[in-house]
C-alpha positions in Angstrom: -31.1 22.8 5.9 -32.2 20.1 8.4 -34.3 18.4 5.7 -31.3 18.1 3.5 -29.3 16.5 6.3 -32.2 14.1 7.0 -32.5 13.1 3.3 -28.7 12.4 2.8 -28.7 9.0 4.6 -31.6 8.0 2.3 -29.8 9.3 -0.8 -26.4 7.8 0.0 -27.2 4.3 -1.3 -28.5 5.7 -4.6 -25.4 8.0 -5.0 -23.1 5.2 -4.0 -24.8 2.9 -6.5 -24.3 5.4 -9.3 -20.6 5.8 -8.5 -20.0 2.1 -7.7 -17.3 0.1 -9.3 -18.4 -3.2 -10.7 -15.9 -6.1 -10.4 -16.0 -9.7 -11.4 -14.2 -11.9 -8.9 -11.4 -14.0 -10.3 -9.7 -16.8 -8.4 -10.4 -18.4 -5.1 -8.4 -16.1 -2.7 -11.5 -14.6 -1.1 -13.5 -17.8 -0.8 -15.9 -18.4 1.0 -16.7 -14.6 1.2 -16.5 -14.2 -2.5 -16.4 -16.9 -5.2 -15.0 -16.8 -8.7 -17.5 -15.4 -11.2 -19.5 -13.4 -8.7 -20.0 -9.8 -9.5 -19.5 -7.3 -6.8 -20.4 -3.6 -6.4 -17.6 -1.6 -4.7 -18.4 1.7 -2.9 -15.9 4.2 -4.3 -17.1 6.9 -2.0 -16.5 5.0 1.3 -12.9 6.0 1.9 -13.5 9.7 1.1 -15.1 10.1 4.5 -13.3 7.4 6.6 -10.2 5.2 6.6 -10.3 1.5 5.8 -11.0 -0.6 8.9 -9.7 -4.0 9.9 -12.0 -6.6 8.3 -13.2 -4.5 5.3 -13.1 -6.2 1.9 -11.4 -3.8 -0.4 -10.5 -3.1 -4.0 -6.9 -2.0 -4.2 -4.1 -1.4 -6.7 -1.3 -4.0 -6.7 1.7 -2.3 -5.1 4.2 -3.5 -7.8 1.7 -3.8 -10.8 -0.6 -0.7 -10.5 -2.7 -1.8 -13.5 -3.6 -5.0 -11.6 -6.5 -4.8 -9.1 -6.8 -6.8 -5.9 -9.8 -7.9 -3.9 -8.6 -8.6 -0.4 -9.5 -8.1 3.3 -7.8 -5.5 5.5 -6.0 -7.6 8.1 -4.0 -4.8 9.7 -4.3 -1.0 9.9 -1.8 1.8 10.7 0.1 1.0 13.9 -0.6 -2.8 13.9 2.2 -5.3 13.7 1.9 -8.5 11.6 3.9 -11.7 12.1 3.6 -14.2 9.3 5.2 -17.6 8.7 3.8 -19.5 5.7 0.0 -19.5 5.9 0.0 -18.7 9.6 -0.2 -15.0 10.6 -0.9 -13.0 13.6 -1.9 -9.3 14.1 -1.0 -7.4 17.2 -3.3 -4.4 17.2 -2.0 -1.0 18.0 -2.7 0.4 21.4 -2.5 3.9 22.8 -1.3 6.5 20.3 0.2 4.5 17.5 2.3 2.3 19.8 2.6 -1.4 19.2 3.6 -4.1 21.7 7.3 -4.9 21.8 8.4 -7.3 19.1 9.8 -10.1 21.3 11.2 -13.3 19.8 9.8 -14.6 16.5 10.3 -18.0 15.0 13.1 -18.4 12.5 11.9 -17.6 9.0 9.0 -15.5 10.2 8.4 -12.1 8.6 7.3 -9.1 10.6 5.7 -5.9 9.3 4.8 -2.9 11.4 2.2 -0.7 9.6 3.2 2.8 9.1 0.9 5.9 9.2 -0.8 5.1 5.9 -0.1 1.4 5.4 -2.4 -1.6 5.3 -1.9 -5.4 5.3 -4.2 -7.1 2.9 -4.9 -10.8 3.0 -7.2 -13.2 1.1 -9.7 -15.2 3.1 -8.2 -18.5 1.7 -4.6 -17.9 2.6 -3.3 -21.1 0.9 -4.9 -19.9 -2.4 -4.0 -16.2 -2.1 -1.2 -14.0 -3.3 -1.4 -11.2 -0.8 0.6 -8.9 1.5 2.7 -11.9 2.7 4.1 -11.9 -0.9 4.0 -8.3 -2.0 4.2 -6.4 1.3 2.0 -3.6 2.6 -0.4 -1.4 0.6 -0.6 2.4 0.8 -3.9 3.9 1.8 -4.0 5.9 -1.4 -4.0 2.6 -3.4 -7.1 1.3 -1.7 -9.9 2.4 -4.0 -13.2 1.1 -2.7 -15.0 -1.1 -0.1 -17.0 -4.1 -1.2 -20.7 -3.5 -0.8 -23.0 -5.9 -2.6 -22.7 -9.2 -4.5 -25.3 -8.7 -7.3 -24.6 -11.6 -9.7 -25.6 -14.4 -10.0 -29.0 -13.3 -8.7 -29.3 -16.3 -6.3 -26.3 -15.1 -4.4 -27.5 -11.5 -3.9 -26.1 -10.3 -0.5 -24.3 -7.6 1.3 -20.6 -8.1 1.8 -20.0 -8.3 5.5 -16.9 -7.4 7.6 -15.1 -7.3 9.8 -13.7 -10.8 10.0 -11.0 -11.7 12.5 -8.9 -14.9 12.6 
């Protein structure tokens, strides 16, 4: 029994690789993290054991067009509050037991979202080039399908996809 437990961490990369989703990046919304034409392995098992974390680069279904897939970064998790105005946005992280700081005054024209129990705010790393949650709203956790793991093509760009990234 203990040998099986010890081998599992060594087997996980192989198992994750076998079940990985392969995606070709299209568009510049995730630049400089991911560039158009790069091929990325997404770990489809990652969110079976844990929830998405702020900073993860994820593959998700578009909330209004489910056949369309998105590659974005998790900017806010359940309990967080996001204030956005144009390309400027701010996340107020949840504190305590799902409580967020009081809203206070916001600038005219600003949009405010408070993440529900299973809601995530996804943004591109290049906000001026990205169609993201500022345009289509929050994404349900069930629509987040995988976490970016490895850029494998072209070979000269081979690297792990890193997170978290904060503004």
